[in-house]
Residue frames as qw, qx, qy, qz and C-alpha x, y, z in Angstrom:
[[0.003, -0.898, -0.437, 0.047, 0.00, -0.01, 0.06],
 [0.383, 0.482, -0.026, 0.787, 1.27, 3.51, -0.80],
 [0.364, -0.635, -0.428, 0.531, 1.61, 5.86, 2.10],
 [0.200, 0.753, 0.197, 0.595, 0.94, 9.60, 1.64],
 [0.284, 0.130, -0.414, 0.855, 2.34, 12.41, 3.72],
 [0.289, 0.166, 0.409, -0.850, -1.00, 14.13, 4.24],
 [0.502, 0.421, 0.735, -0.176, -4.51, 13.22, 3.45],
 [0.417, 0.779, 0.010, -0.468, -4.65, 15.84, 0.70],
 [0.001, -0.546, 0.749, 0.376, -1.72, 13.91, -1.10],
 [0.405, 0.088, 0.910, -0.027, -3.95, 10.79, -1.40],
 [0.213, -0.089, -0.582, -0.780, -5.97, 10.43, -4.62],
 [0.591, -0.024, 0.306, -0.746, -9.66, 10.49, -4.09],
 [0.643, 0.072, 0.741, -0.180, -11.83, 7.37, -4.38],
 [0.706, 0.631, 0.173, -0.270, -12.94, 8.11, -7.81],
 [0.330, 0.750, -0.567, -0.081, -9.38, 8.39, -9.18],
 [0.323, -0.336, 0.881, -0.084, -8.33, 5.19, -7.29],
 [0.709, 0.279, 0.614, -0.205, -11.27, 3.28, -8.81],
 [0.551, 0.787, -0.154, -0.230, -10.52, 4.75, -12.24],
 [0.094, 0.675, -0.730, -0.040, -7.04, 3.55, -11.96],
 [0.472, -0.165, 0.850, -0.163, -7.98, 0.13, -10.79],
 [0.723, 0.531, 0.370, -0.242, -10.57, -0.33, -13.69],
 [0.415, 0.788, -0.410, -0.199, -7.89, 0.79, -16.14],
 [0.097, -0.499, 0.861, -0.006, -5.65, -1.86, -14.97],
 [0.651, 0.192, 0.692, -0.246, -8.46, -4.47, -15.12],
 [0.651, 0.687, 0.136, -0.293, -9.31, -3.38, -18.67],
 [0.224, 0.747, -0.611, -0.134, -5.62, -3.60, -19.77],
 [0.295, -0.302, 0.904, -0.069, -5.32, -7.05, -18.36],
 [0.687, 0.371, 0.554, -0.288, -8.50, -8.25, -20.04],
 [0.540, 0.764, -0.231, -0.267, -7.22, -6.86, -23.39],
 [0.022, 0.579, -0.814, -0.042, -4.01, -8.84, -22.85],
 [0.521, -0.001, 0.824, -0.223, -6.02, -12.01, -22.01],
 [0.692, 0.588, 0.250, -0.336, -8.08, -11.57, -25.08],
 [0.367, 0.753, -0.506, -0.207, -4.95, -11.21, -27.28],
 [0.174, -0.373, 0.910, -0.055, -3.44, -14.36, -25.78],
 [0.641, 0.233, 0.683, -0.263, -6.64, -16.23, -26.33],
 [0.678, 0.676, -0.027, -0.287, -6.61, -15.27, -30.06],
 [0.218, 0.643, -0.729, -0.089, -2.94, -16.36, -30.31],
 [0.403, -0.147, 0.881, -0.197, -3.78, -19.62, -28.64],
 [0.720, 0.445, 0.435, -0.307, -6.76, -20.18, -31.00],
 [0.492, 0.752, -0.343, -0.274, -4.60, -19.39, -33.98],
 [0.003, -0.516, 0.857, -0.023, -1.98, -21.78, -32.89],
 [0.547, 0.077, 0.792, -0.261, -4.59, -24.52, -32.27],
 [0.695, 0.630, 0.103, -0.331, -6.13, -23.93, -35.78],
 [0.371, 0.719, -0.575, -0.120, -2.64, -24.17, -37.44],
 [0.259, -0.349, 0.890, -0.139, -1.88, -27.31, -35.47],
 [0.663, 0.289, 0.616, -0.312, -5.09, -29.00, -36.42],
 [0.642, 0.699, -0.113, -0.295, -4.53, -27.99, -40.15],
 [0.166, 0.596, -0.783, -0.063, -1.10, -29.54, -40.07],
 [0.474, -0.108, 0.833, -0.265, -2.60, -32.72, -38.56],
 [0.713, 0.489, 0.352, -0.358, -5.26, -32.91, -41.18],
 [0.430, 0.731, -0.477, -0.231, -2.55, -32.50, -43.90],
 [0.110, -0.430, 0.892, -0.084, -0.54, -35.37, -42.44],
 [0.574, 0.132, 0.759, -0.279, -3.49, -37.59, -42.21],
 [0.682, 0.645, 0.066, -0.340, -4.60, -36.81, -45.74],
 [0.315, 0.711, -0.605, -0.171, -1.13, -37.50, -47.04],
 [0.271, -0.256, 0.913, -0.166, -0.93, -40.78, -45.06],
 [0.696, 0.359, 0.524, -0.335, -4.20, -41.94, -46.63],
 [0.594, 0.717, -0.217, -0.294, -2.97, -41.13, -50.13],
 [0.114, 0.621, -0.775, -0.034, 0.20, -43.05, -49.50],
 [0.503, -0.101, 0.814, -0.275, -1.67, -46.13, -48.26]]
């Protein structure tokens, strides 16, 4: 916790809430980005597996 010299140095509750919500929104944006990257990686992995399976069936 941050300590302030005087009560007037401390940010008001509205500013504190705004700062906290900003941190939450930035974290959520990061999570969504990582979710999209994970999904793209999963789709590419599945695509490669399908290609291997298709090539294996052609070779048989």
